[in-house]
C-alpha positions in Angstrom: 0.0 0.0 0.0 1.0 3.6 -0.6 1.6 5.8 2.5 -1.4 7.9 3.5 -1.8 11.3 1.9 -0.7 14.3 3.9 -3.9 15.9 5.0 -2.7 19.3 6.0 0.5 20.6 4.7 -0.1 20.7 1.0 -2.3 22.8 -1.4 -5.5 21.4 -2.8 -3.9 21.3 -6.2 -0.9 19.3 -5.0 -3.1 16.8 -3.1 -5.4 16.3 -6.1 -2.6 15.8 -8.5 -1.0 13.3 -6.1 -4.3 11.4 -6.0 -4.6 11.4 -9.8 -1.0 10.2 -10.2 -1.5 7.4 -7.6 -4.7 6.3 -9.4 -2.8 6.1 -12.7 0.1 4.3 -11.1 -1.9 1.6 -9.3 -5.0 1.0 -11.5 -3.5 -1.7 -13.7 -2.9 -3.7 -10.5 -6.0 -2.8 -8.5 -8.7 -1.8 -11.0 -10.1 0.4 -8.3 -11.1 3.3 -10.6 -13.3 3.1 -13.8 -12.7 6.7 -14.8 -10.9 9.8 -13.5 -11.8 13.5 -13.6 -8.4 14.9 -14.2 -9.3 18.1 -16.0 -12.4 18.9 -13.8 -10.7 17.9 -10.6 -7.6 20.0 -11.4 -9.8 23.1 -12.0 -11.8 22.5 -8.9 -8.7 22.2 -6.8 -7.3 25.5 -8.1 -10.5 27.2 -7.2 -10.3 25.7 -3.7 -6.8 27.1 -3.3 -8.0 30.5 -4.3 -10.8 30.4 -1.8 -8.6 29.3 1.1 -5.9 31.8 0.2 -8.5 34.5 0.8 -9.2 33.2 4.3 -12.3 31.1 3.6 -12.7 28.1 5.9 -13.7 24.8 4.2 -13.8 21.8 6.4 -12.7 19.4 3.6 -10.5 21.9 1.7 -8.7 20.0 -1.0 -9.5 16.5 0.2 -9.5 14.2 -2.8 -12.3 11.6 -2.8 -13.5 8.7 -4.9 -17.1 8.2 -5.9 -18.7 4.8 -6.4 -19.8 4.5 -10.0 -23.5 4.3 -9.1 -23.5 7.8 -7.7 -23.9 10.7 -10.2 -21.2 13.3 -10.9 -22.1 15.6 -13.8 -19.9 14.9 -16.9 -18.5 11.6 -15.6 -19.7 8.1 -16.5 -22.1 6.4 -14.2 -22.0 2.8 -15.3 -23.1 1.0 -12.1 -20.4 -1.5 -13.1 -22.8 -2.8 -15.9 -22.7 -3.2 -19.6 -26.3 -1.9 -19.5 -25.0 1.6 -18.6 -21.5 1.5 -20.0 -22.1 4.7 -22.1 -24.3 6.7 -19.7 -22.9 10.1 -18.7 -25.3 12.2 -16.4 -25.5 15.9 -16.6 -26.3 16.3 -12.9 -24.7 15.5 -9.6 -25.9 13.6 -6.5 -26.7 15.6 -3.4 -24.0 13.9 -1.3 -21.3 14.8 -3.9 -22.5 18.4 -4.1 -22.3 18.7 -0.3 -18.8 17.3 -0.1 -17.8 19.6 -2.9 -19.3 22.6 -1.1 -17.1 21.7 1.9 -14.0 21.8 -0.3 -13.6 18.1 -1.2 -12.6 17.3 -4.8 -13.9 14.2 -6.6 -11.0 12.7 -8.5 -12.7 9.7 -10.1 -15.4 7.0 -10.2 -14.7 3.7 -8.5 -15.4 0.1 -9.5 -18.2 -1.9 -8.0 -20.2 -5.1 -8.3 -22.7 -4.7 -11.1 -25.6 -2.5 -9.9 -24.1 -3.1 -6.4 -25.1 -6.8 -6.4 -22.3 -8.7 -4.9 -20.0 -9.1 -1.9 -16.5 -9.4 -3.5 -16.4 -7.1 -6.5 -16.3 -10.0 -8.9 -19.5 -9.2 -10.8 -18.4 -5.9 -12.4 -18.6 -5.8 -16.2 -15.3 -4.0 -16.1 -13.4 -6.7 -14.2 -12.7 -7.4 -10.5 -11.0 -5.2 -8.0 -7.9 -6.5 -6.1 -7.4 -6.2 -2.4 -4.4 -3.9 -1.8 -3.2 -6.2 1.0 -3.0 -9.2 -1.3 -3.9 -8.8 -5.0 -4.9 -12.4 -5.2 -7.8 -11.7 -2.8 -11.1 -9.8 -3.1 -11.5 -6.4 -1.6 -15.1 -7.1 -0.5 -18.2 -5.6 -2.2 -20.1 -4.1 -3.6 -18.1 -0.9 -2.9 -14.8 -2.7 -3.3 -13.3 0.0 -5.6 -13.8 2.7 -3.1 -12.4 0.6 -0.2 -9.4 -0.4 -2.2 -8.7 3.2 -3.3 -8.7 4.4 0.4 -6.8 1.4 1.7 -4.1 1.8 -1.0 -3.5 5.4 -0.1 -4.8 6.7 -3.4 -7.4 9.0 -1.8 -8.1 9.7 1.9 -11.9 9.5 1.4 -14.4 7.7 -0.8 -18.2 7.3 -1.1 -19.9 4.0 -1.3 -23.4 2.6 -1.1 -24.5 0.1 1.5 -27.6 -2.1 0.9 -26.6 -5.1 3.0 -23.0 -4.3 4.1 -21.5 -3.0 0.9 -19.5 -0.3 2.8 -18.7 -2.1 6.0 -17.7 -5.5 4.7 -15.1 -4.1 2.2 -13.8 -1.8 4.9 -13.3 -4.9 7.0 -11.5 -6.7 4.3 -9.3 -3.7 3.4 -8.5 -2.6 7.0 -10.1 0.8 7.0 -13.1 2.6 8.5 -16.4 2.0 6.8 -19.4 4.1 8.0 -23.1 3.6 7.2 -25.2 6.3 8.8 -28.8 5.6 9.6 -31.5 5.2 6.9 -32.2 8.5 5.2 -29.5 10.4 7.1 -27.6 10.9 3.8 -29.6 11.9 0.7 -29.9 9.3 -2.0 -30.8 11.8 -4.7 -28.6 11.0 -7.6 -27.8 7.4 -6.5 -28.8 4.5 -8.7 -31.3 2.5 -6.7 -30.9 -1.2 -5.9 -33.4 -1.8 -3.1 -34.9 1.4 -1.9 -35.9 0.4 1.7 -32.4 -0.9 2.3 -30.1 1.4 0.4 -27.8 3.8 2.3 -24.9 6.0 1.3 -21.7 5.6 3.3 -18.1 6.6 3.6 -14.6 5.1 3.7 -11.6 6.7 5.3 -8.4 5.9 7.2 -8.6 8.9 9.4 -11.5 9.3 11.9 -11.3 13.1 11.6 -11.7 13.0 7.8 -14.7 10.6 8.2 -16.4 12.8 10.7 -15.9 15.9 8.6 -17.4 14.1 5.6 -20.4 12.9 7.6 -21.1 16.4 9.0 -20.8 18.0 5.6 -23.1 15.5 3.9 -25.8 14.8 6.5 -29.2 16.4 6.6 -32.6 16.5 4.9 -32.9 17.0 1.1 -36.3 17.8 -0.4 -35.4 15.7 -3.4 -35.2 12.6 -1.2 -38.3 12.0 1.0 -36.5 9.4 3.2 -34.0 12.1 4.2 -36.8 14.5 5.2 -38.5 11.7 7.3 -35.2 10.8 9.0 -34.7 14.5 10.0 -38.0 14.4 11.9 -37.0 11.2 13.8 -36.4 11.6 17.5 -32.8 10.4 18.4 -32.4 7.9 21.1 -31.2 9.0 24.6 -27.5 8.2 24.8 -24.7 9.0 27.2 -23.0 12.3 26.6 -19.5 10.7 26.7 -18.2 7.7 24.8 -16.5 6.5 28.0 -20.0 6.0 29.6 -21.2 3.7 26.8 -22.4 0.1 27.5 -21.4 -2.2 24.7 -23.3 -5.5 24.1 -21.5 -8.2 22.1 -24.0 -10.2 20.0 -23.3 -13.7 21.3 -24.4 -15.7 18.2 -22.2 -13.6 16.0 -19.1 -14.0 18.3 -18.7 -17.7 18.2 -17.6 -20.7 16.0 -19.0 -19.3 12.8 -16.0 -16.9 12.8 -12.4 -17.8 11.9 -10.0 -18.1 14.8 -8.3 -14.9 13.7 -11.6 -13.0 13.7 -12.5 -14.4 17.1 -9.1 -13.3 18.5 -9.6 -9.8 16.9 -13.0 -9.5 18.6 -11.6 -10.5 22.0 -8.8 -7.9 21.6 -11.4 -5.2 20.8 -13.4 -6.1 23.9 -10.3 -5.8 26.0 -9.5 -2.4 24.5 -13.0 -1.2 25.3 -12.7 -2.4 28.9 -9.2 -0.8 29.2 -10.8 2.5 28.1 -13.3 2.1 30.9 -16.4 1.0 28.9 -18.8 -1.6 30.2 -19.3 -4.7 28.0 -21.6 -7.7 28.1 -23.3 -10.2 25.9 -26.7 -10.0 24.3 -28.7 -12.3 22.1 -31.1 -11.8 19.2 -33.2 -15.0 19.0 -34.3 -14.4 15.4 -30.9 -13.6 14.0 -30.9 -16.8 11.8 -33.6 -15.2 9.7 -31.5 -12.1 8.8 -29.7 -13.3 5.7 -32.6 -15.1 4.0 -35.0 -12.2 4.8 -32.6 -9.7 3.5 -32.0 -11.6 0.3 -35.7 -11.9 -0.5 -36.4 -8.2 0.1 -33.3 -7.2 -1.8 -34.3 -9.3 -4.9 -37.9 -8.1 -4.8 -36.9 -4.5 -4.7 -34.2 -4.9 -7.2 -36.6 -6.5 -9.7 -38.7 -3.3 -9.4 -35.8 -0.9 -9.5 -34.2 -2.4 -12.5 -37.4 -2.8 -14.6 -36.7 0.5 -16.3 -33.5 -0.7 -17.9 -35.0 -2.4 -20.8 -33.2 -0.9 -23.8 -36.3 1.1 -24.7 -36.8 3.5 -21.7 -33.3 3.4 -20.3 -30.1 1.4 -20.9 -28.1 -0.1 -23.7 -30.3 -1.1 -26.6 -29.5 -4.4 -28.3 -31.0 -5.6 -31.6 -32.8 -3.7 -34.3 -36.2 -2.0 -33.8 -37.6 -4.0 -36.7 -37.4 -7.1 -34.5 -40.2 -5.6 -32.3 -40.4 -4.3 -28.8 -40.4 -7.6 -27.0 -37.4 -9.0 -28.8 -35.4 -5.8 -28.4 -36.2 -5.7 -24.7 -35.4 -9.3 -24.2 -32.1 -9.1 -26.0 -31.2 -5.8 -24.3 -31.7 -7.2 -20.8 -30.0 -10.5 -21.6 -26.9 -8.8 -23.0 -26.9 -5.8 -20.7 -27.2 -7.6 -17.4 -24.7 -10.0 -15.9 -25.6 -13.4 -14.4 -25.9 -12.2 -10.8 -28.2 -9.3 -11.7 -30.4 -11.6 -13.9 -30.5 -14.1 -11.1 -31.8 -11.6 -8.6 -34.3 -10.1 -11.0 -35.8 -13.5 -11.7 -35.9 -14.5 -8.1 -37.5 -11.2 -7.1 -40.1 -11.6 -9.8 -40.8 -15.2 -8.6 -41.1 -14.1 -5.0 -43.7 -11.5 -5.9 -45.9 -13.9 -7.9 -49.2 -14.4 -6.2 -48.5 -18.1 -5.8 -45.3 -17.5 -3.9 -45.8 -14.1 -2.3 -47.1 -15.1 1.2 -44.4 -17.8 1.7 -41.5 -15.6 0.4 -42.0 -11.9 0.5 -44.6 -12.0 3.2 -42.4 -14.1 5.5 -39.4 -11.8 4.8 -41.4 -8.8 5.9 -42.5 -10.5 9.1 -38.9 -11.6 9.8 -37.8 -8.0 9.3 -40.3 -6.7 11.8 -39.3 -9.3 14.3 -35.6 -8.3 13.9 -36.5 -4.7 14.3 -38.2 -5.4 17.7 -35.4 -7.7 19.0 -32.7 -5.2 18.0 -34.6 -2.4 19.8 -34.9 -4.6 22.9 -31.1 -5.2 22.8 -30.4 -1.5 22.4 -32.6 -0.8 25.5 -30.2 -3.0 27.5 -27.0 -1.7 25.8 -26.1 1.6 24.1 -24.3 0.0 21.2 -24.0 -3.5 19.8 -20.7 -5.1 18.7 -19.8 -8.1 16.5 -17.3 -8.9 13.8 -18.2 -7.2 10.6 -17.6 -10.4 8.7 -16.8 -13.9 10.0 -13.8 -14.3 7.6 -11.0 -12.3 6.2 -10.8 -11.5 2.5 -10.9 -14.7 0.5 -9.0 -15.6 -2.7 -10.7 -14.5 -5.9 -13.0 -17.2 -7.4 -12.9 -19.3 -4.3 -16.5 -18.8 -3.2 -19.9 -18.8 -5.0 -22.6 -16.3 -4.3 -24.6 -18.7 -2.0 -21.5 -19.3 0.2 -20.9 -15.6 0.5 -24.5 -14.8 1.5 -24.2 -17.1 4.5 -21.6 -14.7 5.9 -23.6 -11.5 5.8 -26.0 -11.6 8.8 -24.0 -9.0 10.8 -24.1 -6.4 8.1 -27.5 -7.2 6.8 -29.0 -6.5 10.2 -28.2 -2.8 10.1 -29.9 -2.4 6.8 -33.0 -4.3 7.7 -33.4 -2.1 10.8 -32.1 1.1 9.2 -29.7 1.7 12.1 -26.3 3.4 11.9 -23.3 1.1 11.9 -19.5 1.4 11.5 -16.7 -1.1 10.8 -13.5 -0.3 12.7 -10.2 -2.0 11.9 -9.5 -4.8 14.4 -6.4 -6.9 14.9 -4.7 -8.7 12.1 -6.1 -12.1 11.5 -5.3 -15.1 9.2 -2.7 -14.6 6.4 -1.8 -11.2 7.9 -5.1 -9.8 6.7 -7.3 -7.3 8.6 -10.5 -8.1 10.4 -13.1 -5.4 11.0 -15.3 -4.9 14.0 -18.9 -3.6 13.6 -20.6 -1.3 16.1 -24.3 -0.6 15.6 -26.3 2.0 17.5 -29.9 3.3 17.7 -31.3 6.1 15.5 -29.3 9.3 15.9 -26.1 7.7 17.3 -23.8 8.5 14.4 -21.7 11.0 16.4 -21.1 8.5 19.2 -20.1 5.8 16.7 -17.6 8.1 15.1 -16.3 9.1 18.6 -15.9 5.5 19.5 -14.0 4.7 16.3 -11.6 7.6 17.1 -11.2 6.2 20.7 -10.3 2.8 19.4 -7.9 4.3 16.9 -6.0 5.9 19.8 -6.2 2.7 21.9 -5.1 0.2 19.4 -1.5 -1.1 19.7 0.8 -0.1 16.8 3.3 -2.6 15.3 
């Protein structure tokens, strides 16, 4: 990995040029970026330098950041990692990007991802897989693997991702960095290509807790163009201790045991000891219905994906395949068959099946009931403890091509839970585990606990032993 970028002593123009150079130098090995914004980013950085030289304060002045390629940046491609959108270039920018830019950050490029954010190891991208900076034979996690790899490799200090079932936190764990998913609706999704609207969140990657907090504070808040963000702004936050040292942390027992690798279990034990050494209370809590998390999540994800992606038919949106003289049905069939990869097709078909009236009650209906049960049980756990802790993933990054999608889905309960409940969660680097690879620890809190989660991440960063 490259050394981290100096966050304070250089001009915006210098820092952005360094990020662009690093992207060019590493992309053949990592494939983290699908496109760069060299000309636009250079001009934006020069403007930032002009503003700061006149004494203007910008909390993210000159911070280069990557943008997952399902988030709009005007004039840059937005492929969603798919052949279906390989030529799409929007003329508008997502709210979250606009807000980071207003705080002085500079988007240097668009990062690789699993196709339409469907995947957990960044293997489904039409533009090829991303490599883990710690070991290029291994996956970086997904679906936001390009963003995670770009931050972990020291290319940029900040990157945006989306998180529908763990797509920020799991790659953060695999790459050994911070991955933060605020609560549902706390970051506007205007300008984000939808996967599953009741589960989709925008999140952030960083190595420095201060950069992460500045990005969160710049981007958060209601946006009239996203109704979920308006509703989230009206939500009453939970009552929590004023100080992070007064937090009570509940370790989710069923996510702390034999399903984890020995290295991940050891990393969890070390994290608990660090918390106790800092004066925090810890205990164990159980969620009896946790076994339903992954299957309920997958059903809901597929049902909503089938709806969200119906517009990409080669007629309304997306790449058109075949000649019009063949007729609408033939063109749409060929466009979707050629434009979507196997994982996307699989989820659309399953979601359509689950909504069929013959299957709905036993599939979609059961998933909704399981979700409601998990929401209640998580609320009960958070009435006993202020935050919940578990490994972000039960394994470290696996070798490319070594797992099929079904195997991967069995390892996602911890991250899926925070999307089903809509609660904020953060993955914090833990101790090194098997093969010298990082293992992340996930903390989840009640609605409105984002600041405490960020404060806790900073505390652990200070507490963790350095090699």
